[in-house]
DRENDO-1510 file (C-alpha; in Angstrom, 1 decimal, always signed):
<recs>
REC; n; res; u; v; w
REC; 1; MET; -74.4; +104.5; -104.0 .
REC; 2; ALA; -75.8; +107.9; -103.4 .
REC; 3; SER; -76.3; +107.3; -99.5 .
REC; 4; PRO; -75.1; +103.8; -98.5 .
REC; 5; LEU; -77.0; +104.0; -95.1 .
REC; 6; CYS; -77.7; +100.8; -93.1 .
REC; 7; ARG; -81.2; +100.2; -92.4 .
REC; 8; THR; -81.0; +100.6; -88.7 .
REC; 9; LEU; -80.1; +104.3; -89.1 .
REC; 10; CYS; -83.7; +104.8; -90.6 .
REC; 11; ARG; -85.6; +102.9; -87.8 .
REC; 12; THR; -87.4; +104.4; -85.0 .
REC; 13; SER; -84.7; +104.9; -82.2 .
REC; 14; LYS; -85.6; +104.1; -78.5 .
REC; 15; CYS; -83.3; +106.2; -76.5 .
REC; 16; ARG; -82.5; +106.8; -72.7 .
REC; 17; LEU; -82.2; +110.5; -71.2 .
REC; 18; TYR; -79.8; +110.7; -68.6 .
REC; 19; SER; -79.9; +113.4; -65.9 .
REC; 20; THR; -77.4; +116.2; -66.8 .
REC; 21; GLN; -74.1; +116.0; -64.8 .
REC; 22; THR; -70.7; +117.6; -64.9 .
REC; 23; VAL; -68.5; +115.8; -67.6 .
REC; 24; ARG; -64.9; +115.4; -66.7 .
REC; 25; LYS; -62.6; +117.0; -69.2 .
REC; 26; MET; -60.8; +114.3; -71.3 .
REC; 27; GLU; -57.0; +114.3; -71.2 .
REC; 28; SER; -55.5; +115.3; -74.4 .
REC; 29; SER; -54.1; +112.0; -75.0 .
REC; 30; ALA; -57.4; +110.2; -74.9 .
REC; 31; VAL; -57.7; +107.5; -77.5 .
REC; 32; THR; -60.1; +108.0; -80.5 .
REC; 33; ALA; -61.6; +105.5; -82.8 .
REC; 34; GLU; -60.0; +105.2; -86.2 .
REC; 35; ALA; -61.9; +105.5; -89.6 .
REC; 36; ALA; -63.3; +102.5; -91.1 .
REC; 37; LYS; -60.7; +100.6; -93.4 .
REC; 38; VAL; -61.8; +98.2; -96.2 .
REC; 39; SER; -59.8; +95.7; -98.0 .
REC; 40; LYS; -60.3; +92.6; -100.5 .
REC; 41; VAL; -59.0; +89.2; -99.4 .
REC; 42; ASN; -59.5; +86.1; -101.5 .
REC; 43; GLY; -62.5; +87.7; -103.2 .
REC; 44; LEU; -64.4; +88.8; -100.0 .
REC; 45; THR; -64.6; +92.4; -98.6 .
REC; 46; VAL; -63.0; +92.9; -95.2 .
REC; 47; ALA; -63.9; +96.1; -93.4 .
REC; 48; SER; -63.1; +97.1; -89.8 .
REC; 49; VAL; -63.3; +100.0; -87.2 .
REC; 50; GLU; -60.6; +100.0; -84.6 .
REC; 51; ASN; -62.3; +101.6; -81.5 .
REC; 52; PHE; -59.7; +100.1; -79.0 .
REC; 53; SER; -62.5; +98.4; -77.0 .
REC; 54; PRO; -61.7; +95.4; -75.1 .
REC; 55; LEU; -64.7; +93.8; -76.5 .
REC; 56; CYS; -64.4; +92.7; -80.0 .
REC; 57; ARG; -67.3; +92.0; -82.5 .
REC; 58; VAL; -66.8; +90.1; -85.9 .
REC; 59; THR; -69.6; +89.5; -88.3 .
REC; 60; VAL; -69.6; +87.4; -91.5 .
REC; 61; ALA; -72.4; +89.2; -93.7 .
REC; 62; VAL; -73.8; +87.3; -96.7 .
REC; 63; LYS; -76.2; +88.5; -99.5 .
REC; 64; ALA; -78.5; +85.5; -98.7 .
REC; 65; GLY; -81.5; +86.8; -97.0 .
REC; 66; SER; -85.1; +85.5; -97.3 .
REC; 67; ARG; -85.6; +87.4; -100.5 .
REC; 68; TYR; -83.6; +84.8; -102.4 .
REC; 69; GLU; -85.9; +82.1; -101.6 .
REC; 70; ASP; -88.2; +80.4; -104.3 .
REC; 71; PRO; -91.5; +78.6; -103.8 .
REC; 72; SER; -89.7; +75.4; -103.4 .
REC; 73; ASN; -87.8; +76.3; -100.4 .
REC; 74; LEU; -89.7; +79.1; -98.5 .
REC; 75; GLY; -88.4; +79.5; -95.0 .
REC; 76; VAL; -85.1; +78.0; -95.6 .
REC; 77; THR; -83.2; +81.0; -94.3 .
REC; 78; HIS; -85.2; +80.7; -91.0 .
REC; 79; CYS; -84.1; +77.0; -90.9 .
REC; 80; ILE; -80.4; +78.3; -91.7 .
REC; 81; ARG; -80.0; +80.6; -89.0 .
REC; 82; HIS; -80.8; +77.8; -86.4 .
REC; 83; ALA; -78.4; +75.3; -88.3 .
REC; 84; ALA; -75.4; +77.5; -87.7 .
REC; 85; GLU; -74.4; +75.8; -84.4 .
REC; 86; LEU; -74.8; +72.3; -85.9 .
REC; 87; SER; -71.7; +70.0; -86.5 .
REC; 88; ASN; -69.8; +71.2; -89.6 .
REC; 89; ASP; -66.8; +70.0; -91.4 .
REC; 90; SER; -64.3; +70.7; -88.6 .
REC; 91; LYS; -66.2; +70.6; -85.3 .
REC; 92; THR; -69.1; +68.9; -83.7 .
REC; 93; SER; -71.8; +71.0; -82.4 .
REC; 94; PHE; -70.6; +70.1; -78.8 .
REC; 95; LYS; -67.0; +71.2; -79.4 .
REC; 96; LEU; -68.4; +74.4; -81.0 .
REC; 97; ILE; -70.5; +75.5; -78.2 .
REC; 98; LYS; -67.8; +74.5; -75.6 .
REC; 99; ASP; -65.1; +76.6; -77.5 .
REC; 100; LEU; -67.3; +79.7; -77.5 .
REC; 101; GLN; -68.1; +79.3; -73.9 .
REC; 102; PHE; -64.4; +78.9; -73.1 .
REC; 103; LEU; -63.7; +82.1; -74.9 .
REC; 104; ALA; -66.6; +83.7; -72.8 .
REC; 105; GLY; -68.0; +84.7; -76.1 .
REC; 106; GLY; -71.2; +85.1; -77.7 .
REC; 107; PHE; -72.6; +83.9; -81.0 .
REC; 108; THR; -75.8; +85.1; -82.9 .
REC; 109; ALA; -77.0; +84.1; -86.5 .
REC; 110; THR; -79.6; +86.5; -87.8 .
REC; 111; THR; -81.2; +87.2; -91.1 .
REC; 112; THR; -82.9; +90.0; -92.9 .
REC; 113; ARG; -84.6; +90.2; -96.1 .
REC; 114; ASP; -81.4; +91.2; -97.8 .
REC; 115; ASN; -78.6; +89.5; -95.9 .
REC; 116; ALA; -77.7; +86.8; -93.3 .
REC; 117; TYR; -75.2; +87.7; -90.3 .
REC; 118; TYR; -73.0; +85.5; -88.3 .
REC; 119; THR; -71.6; +87.4; -85.3 .
REC; 120; VAL; -69.1; +86.4; -82.6 .
REC; 121; GLU; -68.3; +88.8; -79.8 .
REC; 122; CYS; -65.2; +88.1; -77.3 .
REC; 123; LEU; -62.3; +89.6; -75.8 .
REC; 124; ARG; -60.0; +91.0; -78.5 .
REC; 125; ASP; -57.2; +88.9; -77.4 .
REC; 126; ASN; -59.4; +85.8; -78.4 .
REC; 127; ILE; -60.5; +86.9; -81.8 .
REC; 128; PRO; -58.2; +84.5; -83.7 .
REC; 129; VAL; -59.9; +81.5; -82.0 .
REC; 130; ALA; -63.3; +83.1; -82.5 .
REC; 131; ILE; -62.9; +83.4; -86.2 .
REC; 132; GLU; -61.5; +79.8; -86.2 .
REC; 133; ASN; -65.0; +78.7; -85.1 .
REC; 134; LEU; -66.9; +81.3; -87.1 .
REC; 135; GLY; -65.5; +80.3; -90.5 .
REC; 136; PRO; -66.5; +76.6; -90.6 .
REC; 137; MET; -70.1; +77.8; -89.9 .
REC; 138; VAL; -70.4; +79.6; -93.0 .
REC; 139; THR; -68.3; +77.6; -95.2 .
REC; 140; ARG; -69.8; +74.3; -94.4 .
REC; 141; THR; -70.1; +71.6; -96.9 .
REC; 142; LEU; -72.0; +69.0; -94.9 .
REC; 143; PHE; -74.4; +68.2; -92.0 .
REC; 144; ARG; -73.9; +65.0; -89.8 .
REC; 145; PRO; -76.9; +62.8; -90.1 .
REC; 146; ALA; -77.0; +61.9; -86.3 .
REC; 147; ASN; -76.4; +65.5; -85.3 .
REC; 148; TRP; -79.3; +66.5; -87.5 .
REC; 149; ARG; -81.6; +63.8; -86.0 .
REC; 150; ASP; -80.5; +64.9; -82.4 .
REC; 151; TYR; -81.8; +68.4; -83.3 .
REC; 152; GLN; -85.0; +66.8; -84.7 .
REC; 153; GLY; -84.4; +68.6; -88.0 .
REC; 154; LEU; -84.6; +72.0; -86.1 .
REC; 155; VAL; -88.4; +71.5; -85.9 .
REC; 156; PRO; -89.0; +72.4; -82.2 .
REC; 157; ARG; -86.9; +75.7; -82.6 .
REC; 158; MET; -88.8; +76.8; -85.6 .
REC; 159; GLU; -92.1; +76.0; -84.1 .
REC; 160; TYR; -91.3; +78.0; -81.1 .
REC; 161; ASP; -90.4; +81.0; -83.4 .
REC; 162; LEU; -93.8; +80.7; -85.1 .
REC; 163; ALA; -95.5; +80.4; -81.6 .
REC; 164; ALA; -93.8; +83.5; -80.4 .
REC; 165; LEU; -94.8; +85.4; -83.6 .
REC; 166; ARG; -98.3; +84.5; -83.2 .
REC; 167; GLU; -98.1; +86.4; -79.7 .
REC; 168; GLN; -96.5; +89.4; -81.4 .
REC; 169; PRO; -99.2; +90.8; -83.8 .
REC; 170; ASN; -97.4; +94.1; -83.9 .
REC; 171; VAL; -94.5; +92.2; -85.6 .
REC; 172; LYS; -96.7; +89.9; -87.7 .
REC; 173; VAL; -98.6; +93.0; -89.2 .
REC; 174; VAL; -95.4; +94.1; -90.6 .
REC; 175; GLU; -94.6; +90.7; -92.0 .
REC; 176; LEU; -98.0; +90.6; -93.7 .
REC; 177; LEU; -97.5; +94.1; -95.2 .
REC; 178; HIS; -94.2; +93.0; -97.0 .
REC; 179; SER; -96.3; +90.2; -98.3 .
REC; 180; ALA; -99.1; +92.2; -99.7 .
REC; 181; ALA; -96.7; +94.7; -101.2 .
REC; 182; TYR; -94.2; +92.4; -102.9 .
REC; 183; LYS; -95.8; +88.9; -103.3 .
REC; 184; ASN; -92.2; +87.4; -103.5 .
REC; 185; THR; -88.6; +88.6; -103.1 .
REC; 186; LEU; -89.0; +91.2; -100.2 .
REC; 187; GLY; -92.3; +89.6; -99.7 .
REC; 188; ASN; -90.8; +86.5; -98.5 .
REC; 189; SER; -91.2; +86.3; -94.7 .
REC; 190; LEU; -88.4; +86.0; -92.3 .
REC; 191; TYR; -90.2; +83.0; -90.7 .
REC; 192; ALA; -91.0; +79.8; -92.4 .
REC; 193; PRO; -94.6; +78.8; -93.3 .
REC; 194; SER; -95.9; +76.4; -90.8 .
REC; 195; ASN; -96.7; +73.8; -93.5 .
REC; 196; PHE; -93.1; +73.8; -94.7 .
REC; 197; ILE; -91.7; +73.1; -91.1 .
REC; 198; GLY; -90.2; +69.6; -90.9 .
REC; 199; SER; -89.7; +69.4; -94.6 .
REC; 200; TYR; -86.3; +70.8; -94.8 .
REC; 201; ASN; -83.2; +68.8; -95.1 .
REC; 202; PRO; -79.5; +69.0; -95.3 .
REC; 203; ASP; -79.3; +68.8; -99.0 .
REC; 204; GLN; -81.7; +71.6; -99.6 .
REC; 205; ILE; -79.9; +73.9; -97.0 .
REC; 206; LEU; -76.5; +73.1; -98.6 .
REC; 207; SER; -77.9; +73.7; -102.0 .
REC; 208; PHE; -79.1; +77.1; -101.1 .
REC; 209; MET; -75.9; +78.1; -99.3 .
REC; 210; SER; -73.6; +76.8; -102.2 .
REC; 211; GLY; -75.3; +79.0; -104.6 .
REC; 212; LEU; -75.1; +82.3; -102.5 .
REC; 213; TYR; -72.4; +81.9; -100.0 .
REC; 214; THR; -69.7; +82.8; -102.5 .
REC; 215; SER; -66.7; +85.2; -102.0 .
REC; 216; ASP; -68.2; +88.0; -104.1 .
REC; 217; ARG; -71.4; +88.1; -101.8 .
REC; 218; VAL; -69.5; +88.0; -98.5 .
REC; 219; ALA; -68.2; +90.6; -96.2 .
REC; 220; LEU; -66.1; +90.1; -93.0 .
REC; 221; VAL; -66.4; +93.1; -90.7 .
REC; 222; GLY; -65.2; +93.9; -87.2 .
REC; 223; SER; -64.9; +96.5; -84.6 .
REC; 224; GLY; -62.6; +96.5; -81.8 .
REC; 225; VAL; -60.0; +94.6; -83.9 .
REC; 226; ASP; -56.8; +95.7; -85.9 .
REC; 227; HIS; -57.5; +95.6; -89.6 .
REC; 228; ASN; -54.3; +94.1; -90.4 .
REC; 229; THR; -55.1; +91.4; -88.0 .
REC; 230; LEU; -58.6; +90.8; -89.5 .
REC; 231; VAL; -57.1; +90.6; -93.0 .
REC; 232; ALA; -54.6; +87.9; -92.0 .
REC; 233; LEU; -57.4; +85.8; -90.4 .
REC; 234; ALA; -59.6; +86.3; -93.4 .
REC; 235; GLU; -57.1; +84.4; -95.5 .
REC; 236; ASN; -58.0; +81.3; -93.8 .
REC; 237; ILE; -61.7; +81.6; -94.6 .
REC; 238; GLN; -62.3; +80.0; -98.2 .
REC; 239; PHE; -65.6; +80.6; -99.9 .
REC; 240; GLY; -66.6; +79.4; -103.4 .
REC; 241; SER; -65.8; +81.5; -106.2 .
REC; 242; ASN; -68.3; +83.8; -108.0 .
REC; 243; SER; -71.2; +81.6; -108.9 .
REC; 244; GLY; -73.0; +84.0; -111.0 .
REC; 245; ALA; -76.1; +83.8; -108.9 .
REC; 246; PRO; -79.1; +85.3; -110.9 .
REC; 247; GLY; -80.5; +88.8; -110.2 .
REC; 248; ASN; -83.1; +89.2; -107.6 .
REC; 249; THR; -84.8; +92.6; -108.3 .
REC; 250; ALA; -87.8; +93.4; -106.2 .
REC; 251; THR; -91.0; +94.4; -107.7 .
REC; 252; TYR; -93.6; +96.5; -105.9 .
REC; 253; TYR; -97.1; +95.3; -106.8 .
REC; 254; GLY; -99.2; +96.7; -103.8 .
REC; 255; GLY; -102.3; +94.8; -102.2 .
REC; 256; GLU; -103.9; +93.9; -99.0 .
REC; 257; VAL; -103.6; +90.9; -96.6 .
REC; 258; ARG; -106.0; +90.6; -93.6 .
REC; 259; GLU; -105.9; +88.1; -90.8 .
REC; 260; ASP; -109.0; +87.9; -88.6 .
REC; 261; ARG; -108.2; +87.2; -84.9 .
REC; 262; PRO; -111.3; +88.0; -83.1 .
REC; 263; ASP; -109.5; +86.9; -79.8 .
REC; 264; LEU; -107.2; +89.9; -79.9 .
REC; 265; PRO; -108.2; +92.9; -77.9 .
REC; 266; ILE; -106.3; +95.4; -80.0 .
REC; 267; THR; -106.4; +95.6; -83.8 .
REC; 268; TYR; -103.1; +96.2; -85.8 .
REC; 269; VAL; -102.8; +97.7; -89.3 .
REC; 270; ALA; -99.9; +98.7; -91.4 .
REC; 271; VAL; -100.2; +100.9; -94.5 .
REC; 272; ALA; -97.5; +101.8; -96.8 .
REC; 273; THR; -96.4; +102.8; -100.4 .
REC; 274; GLU; -93.1; +102.0; -102.0 .
REC; 275; GLY; -90.5; +103.8; -100.3 .
REC; 276; PRO; -86.7; +104.7; -101.0 .
REC; 277; SER; -84.0; +102.1; -101.3 .
REC; 278; LEU; -80.8; +102.4; -99.6 .
REC; 279; SER; -79.2; +103.8; -102.8 .
REC; 280; SER; -82.0; +106.3; -103.4 .
REC; 281; ALA; -81.5; +110.0; -103.4 .
REC; 282; ASP; -84.6; +110.4; -101.5 .
REC; 283; LEU; -83.6; +108.1; -98.6 .
REC; 284; LEU; -82.5; +110.8; -96.1 .
REC; 285; ALA; -85.5; +113.2; -97.1 .
REC; 286; ALA; -87.8; +110.2; -96.4 .
REC; 287; GLY; -86.1; +109.8; -93.0 .
REC; 288; VAL; -86.9; +113.3; -92.2 .
REC; 289; LEU; -90.4; +113.0; -93.3 .
REC; 290; GLN; -90.7; +109.8; -91.0 .
REC; 291; GLN; -89.6; +111.9; -87.9 .
REC; 292; ILE; -92.1; +114.7; -88.7 .
REC; 293; MET; -95.0; +112.1; -89.0 .
REC; 294; GLY; -93.9; +110.5; -85.8 .
REC; 295; THR; -91.7; +107.6; -84.5 .
REC; 296; GLY; -92.9; +107.1; -81.1 .
REC; 297; PRO; -92.2; +109.1; -77.9 .
REC; 298; HIS; -88.7; +110.4; -77.2 .
REC; 299; ILE; -89.3; +110.9; -73.5 .
REC; 300; LYS; -90.6; +108.0; -71.5 .
REC; 301; TRP; -94.4; +108.0; -70.5 .
REC; 302; SER; -94.9; +111.1; -72.7 .
REC; 303; GLN; -98.0; +111.4; -74.7 .
REC; 304; ASN; -95.8; +111.9; -78.0 .
REC; 305; SER; -98.3; +114.5; -79.3 .
REC; 306; THR; -96.0; +117.5; -79.7 .
REC; 307; GLY; -93.6; +116.2; -82.3 .
REC; 308; SER; -95.8; +113.8; -84.1 .
REC; 309; LYS; -98.5; +115.0; -86.8 .
REC; 310; LEU; -100.0; +111.5; -87.0 .
REC; 311; VAL; -100.7; +111.5; -83.2 .
REC; 312; GLN; -102.0; +115.0; -83.5 .
REC; 313; ALA; -104.2; +114.0; -86.3 .
REC; 314; VAL; -105.7; +111.1; -84.7 .
REC; 315; SER; -106.1; +112.6; -81.2 .
REC; 316; LYS; -108.7; +114.9; -82.8 .
REC; 317; ALA; -110.5; +112.1; -84.4 .
REC; 318; THR; -110.9; +109.7; -81.4 .
REC; 319; ASP; -110.9; +109.9; -77.6 .
REC; 320; GLY; -110.1; +106.1; -77.4 .
REC; 321; PRO; -106.6; +104.7; -76.7 .
REC; 322; PHE; -104.3; +104.2; -79.8 .
REC; 323; ALA; -100.8; +104.1; -81.0 .
REC; 324; ILE; -99.5; +105.2; -84.4 .
REC; 325; ASN; -95.9; +105.6; -85.7 .
REC; 326; GLY; -94.2; +106.3; -89.1 .
REC; 327; LEU; -92.8; +103.3; -90.9 .
REC; 328; ASN; -89.7; +103.5; -93.2 .
REC; 329; ALA; -88.1; +100.3; -94.1 .
REC; 330; SER; -85.4; +100.4; -96.9 .
REC; 331; TYR; -83.7; +97.6; -98.7 .
REC; 332; SER; -81.0; +97.4; -101.4 .
REC; 333; ASP; -83.5; +98.1; -104.3 .
REC; 334; SER; -86.9; +99.1; -102.8 .
REC; 335; GLY; -88.6; +100.0; -99.4 .
REC; 336; LEU; -91.8; +100.5; -97.7 .
REC; 337; PHE; -92.9; +104.1; -96.2 .
REC; 338; GLY; -96.0; +104.6; -94.3 .
REC; 339; PHE; -97.4; +103.9; -90.8 .
REC; 340; VAL; -98.3; +101.2; -88.3 .
REC; 341; ALA; -101.3; +101.9; -86.0 .
REC; 342; ALA; -102.9; +99.8; -83.0 .
REC; 343; ALA; -106.1; +100.5; -81.4 .
REC; 344; PRO; -109.3; +98.9; -79.9 .
REC; 345; PRO; -111.4; +97.3; -82.9 .
REC; 346; GLN; -114.2; +99.9; -82.4 .
REC; 347; GLU; -111.7; +102.7; -83.0 .
REC; 348; MET; -109.7; +101.6; -86.0 .
REC; 349; GLU; -111.9; +103.2; -88.6 .
REC; 350; LYS; -111.5; +106.7; -87.0 .
REC; 351; VAL; -107.6; +106.0; -86.7 .
REC; 352; LEU; -107.2; +105.0; -90.2 .
REC; 353; LYS; -109.2; +107.9; -91.7 .
REC; 354; ALA; -107.4; +110.4; -89.7 .
REC; 355; ALA; -104.0; +109.0; -90.7 .
REC; 356; PHE; -104.9; +108.8; -94.4 .
REC; 357; ALA; -106.1; +112.4; -94.3 .
REC; 358; GLU; -102.8; +113.5; -92.6 .
REC; 359; PHE; -100.6; +111.7; -95.0 .
REC; 360; ALA; -102.6; +113.5; -97.8 .
REC; 361; SER; -102.1; +116.8; -96.5 .
REC; 362; THR; -98.0; +116.6; -96.4 .
REC; 363; THR; -98.3; +117.0; -100.2 .
REC; 364; LYS; -99.8; +120.3; -99.7 .
REC; 365; THR; -99.1; +122.7; -97.0 .
REC; 366; ALA; -98.8; +120.6; -93.8 .
REC; 367; VAL; -95.0; +120.4; -93.8 .
REC; 368; THR; -93.4; +123.7; -92.6 .
REC; 369; ASP; -89.8; +124.8; -92.2 .
REC; 370; ALA; -90.0; +124.3; -88.4 .
REC; 371; ASP; -91.3; +120.9; -89.1 .
REC; 372; VAL; -88.2; +119.9; -91.3 .
REC; 373; ALA; -85.8; +121.7; -88.8 .
REC; 374; ARG; -87.1; +119.4; -86.2 .
REC; 375; GLY; -87.2; +116.3; -88.3 .
REC; 376; LYS; -83.6; +116.8; -89.3 .
REC; 377; THR; -82.4; +117.2; -85.6 .
REC; 378; GLN; -84.4; +114.1; -84.7 .
REC; 379; LEU; -83.0; +112.0; -87.5 .
REC; 380; ILE; -79.4; +113.0; -86.6 .
REC; 381; SER; -80.1; +112.3; -83.0 .
REC; 382; SER; -81.8; +108.9; -84.0 .
REC; 383; MET; -78.8; +107.8; -86.3 .
REC; 384; THR; -76.2; +108.8; -83.7 .
REC; 385; MET; -77.9; +107.0; -80.7 .
REC; 386; ALA; -78.4; +103.9; -82.8 .
REC; 387; LEU; -74.8; +103.7; -83.6 .
REC; 388; GLU; -74.2; +103.6; -79.7 .
REC; 389; SER; -75.0; +100.0; -80.0 .
REC; 390; GLY; -72.2; +97.9; -81.1 .
REC; 391; ASP; -74.5; +95.5; -82.8 .
REC; 392; ASN; -76.1; +98.4; -84.8 .
REC; 393; ALA; -72.8; +99.8; -85.8 .
REC; 394; LEU; -71.3; +96.6; -87.1 .
REC; 395; THR; -74.6; +95.8; -89.0 .
REC; 396; GLY; -74.5; +99.2; -90.7 .
REC; 397; LEU; -71.0; +98.7; -91.6 .
REC; 398; ALA; -71.8; +95.3; -93.2 .
REC; 399; GLU; -74.6; +96.6; -95.1 .
REC; 400; GLN; -72.5; +99.4; -96.5 .
REC; 401; VAL; -69.6; +97.3; -97.8 .
REC; 402; LEU; -72.1; +94.6; -99.1 .
REC; 403; ALA; -73.8; +97.2; -101.0 .
REC; 404; SER; -71.2; +99.4; -102.4 .
REC; 405; GLY; -67.7; +98.3; -101.2 .
REC; 406; THR; -67.2; +101.7; -99.3 .
REC; 407; VAL; -68.2; +103.2; -96.1 .
REC; 408; THR; -69.8; +106.5; -95.5 .
REC; 409; SER; -69.1; +108.1; -92.1 .
REC; 410; ILE; -71.8; +109.3; -89.6 .
REC; 411; ALA; -70.3; +112.8; -90.1 .
REC; 412; ASP; -70.8; +112.8; -93.8 .
REC; 413; ILE; -74.2; +111.5; -93.3 .
REC; 414; THR; -75.0; +114.2; -91.0 .
REC; 415; LYS; -73.8; +116.8; -93.4 .
REC; 416; LYS; -76.2; +115.6; -96.1 .
REC; 417; VAL; -79.2; +115.5; -93.4 .
REC; 418; GLU; -78.3; +119.2; -92.4 .
REC; 419; ALA; -78.2; +120.0; -96.2 .
REC; 420; ILE; -82.0; +119.0; -96.9 .
REC; 421; LYS; -84.5; +121.7; -97.6 .
REC; 422; THR; -88.3; +121.8; -96.9 .
REC; 423; ALA; -88.8; +121.6; -100.7 .
REC; 424; ASP; -86.8; +118.3; -100.8 .
REC; 425; VAL; -89.0; +116.8; -98.0 .
REC; 426; VAL; -92.3; +118.0; -99.8 .
REC; 427; ALA; -91.1; +116.4; -103.1 .
REC; 428; ALA; -90.3; +113.2; -101.3 .
REC; 429; ALA; -93.9; +113.2; -99.8 .
REC; 430; LYS; -95.5; +113.7; -103.1 .
REC; 431; LYS; -93.6; +110.5; -104.4 .
REC; 432; LEU; -94.5; +108.4; -101.5 .
REC; 433; VAL; -98.0; +109.6; -100.8 .
REC; 434; ASN; -99.1; +109.4; -104.2 .
REC; 435; GLY; -97.8; +105.9; -105.0 .
REC; 436; LYS; -99.8; +102.7; -105.0 .
REC; 437; PRO; -100.6; +101.7; -101.3 .
REC; 438; SER; -100.5; +98.3; -99.6 .
REC; 439; MET; -102.3; +97.3; -96.3 .
REC; 440; SER; -102.2; +94.6; -93.9 .
REC; 441; ALA; -104.4; +94.1; -90.6 .
REC; 442; ILE; -104.5; +91.6; -87.9 .
REC; 443; GLY; -107.0; +91.3; -85.1 .
REC; 444; ASN; -110.7; +91.8; -84.6 .
REC; 445; LEU; -111.4; +93.4; -88.2 .
REC; 446; ALA; -115.1; +93.9; -87.9 .
REC; 447; ASN; -114.8; +97.7; -87.9 .
REC; 448; THR; -111.5; +97.9; -90.0 .
REC; 449; PRO; -112.3; +99.3; -93.5 .
REC; 450; TYR; -110.7; +97.6; -96.5 .
REC; 451; LEU; -108.1; +99.5; -98.4 .
REC; 452; HIS; -110.3; +100.6; -101.3 .
REC; 453; GLN; -112.9; +102.0; -98.8 .
REC; 454; LEU; -110.0; +104.3; -97.3 .
REC; 455; LEU; -109.0; +105.5; -100.8 .
REC; 456; LYS; -112.3; +106.9; -101.8 .
</recs>
């Protein structure tokens, strides 16, 4: 894998700026974090970073994201992430929740398009008991019928998620963009279709899990835990053997999806072409280009006009309010690169035409050495600040070992970013901008042009 970066490193970072203050010199005996260690146990990959924190995080990561759904079970991963706390082979849901509360621990189950993550955090002395609870969640072979009925088939929880999604058009527009770009695989939403809710059953969930939750597709990763301890605990987690799950290569098609919502005062539009995958040689160059185009204000309440070419371009086209940021979403075998814009309905046509023109200019003379130097600095800052979050760091570790079985340090990634030249960014821009576009829009679309109109 050329650059096994986790997706979080290429997302927009939101950082806090602290006032300058004198920093006390650290004693020479200060403890520093160890390098990541990787082992194989019972067919699954075990990786850890010992940072000597009193708080330990352990994640079971599985290559079982929404991309692996088919037309018969769309949305099943949405159901599975809510089903994690239901009674399993060894513990009732009541016992499971009480045990985690007793440990003063936290549990989350999340899914992306590539992977599913089950994470427990607790004090490091309690990690053996935490993994004792975590293991049965991901190796379950049954659901108890009475417990399933008590939770009403998870219908209320899933309906709540869809209701919340409807109130977040900025999130929904990105979901629609994936649907327009891929149709299936990476086009499968992280949320279940409304007409599928209530149709899921334990047999369907177990069938999906048994086919994908196998040792060759699983990684157990931890931070704040001794590697040998984690390896020993991993021996007690038994997954099925290699099932020979079929390949699931994403195919980018391109297209357009529009959802007319006249009730919304703001219109949201996302536009992208096929971007680099996590293993692409252009991944870091695309990350620098995203920073150049703009990823949101780096200083709270600032206008974000100094360091964003998109904002500068759109500001010249309209006096109305707007927001626009670069989009760079990378997955194991494909990605999306473009922008997301929000503006009042009457301003959207001006915003889109200006953004399209600015992207076209990047293939000519718009990207300078100064732009690239700034973009590299911002990308390095974004990556290192993202790793200040324990959740981001652990997810990144999991993504790397699932993809390649190895871990690339942030120091090595930084060196690769520093080595990027202006010619590399321009070459990546030409590949990205000249690709077949996809577009999604949600809101009052009366003044939002169609994709073919913007390409004239």
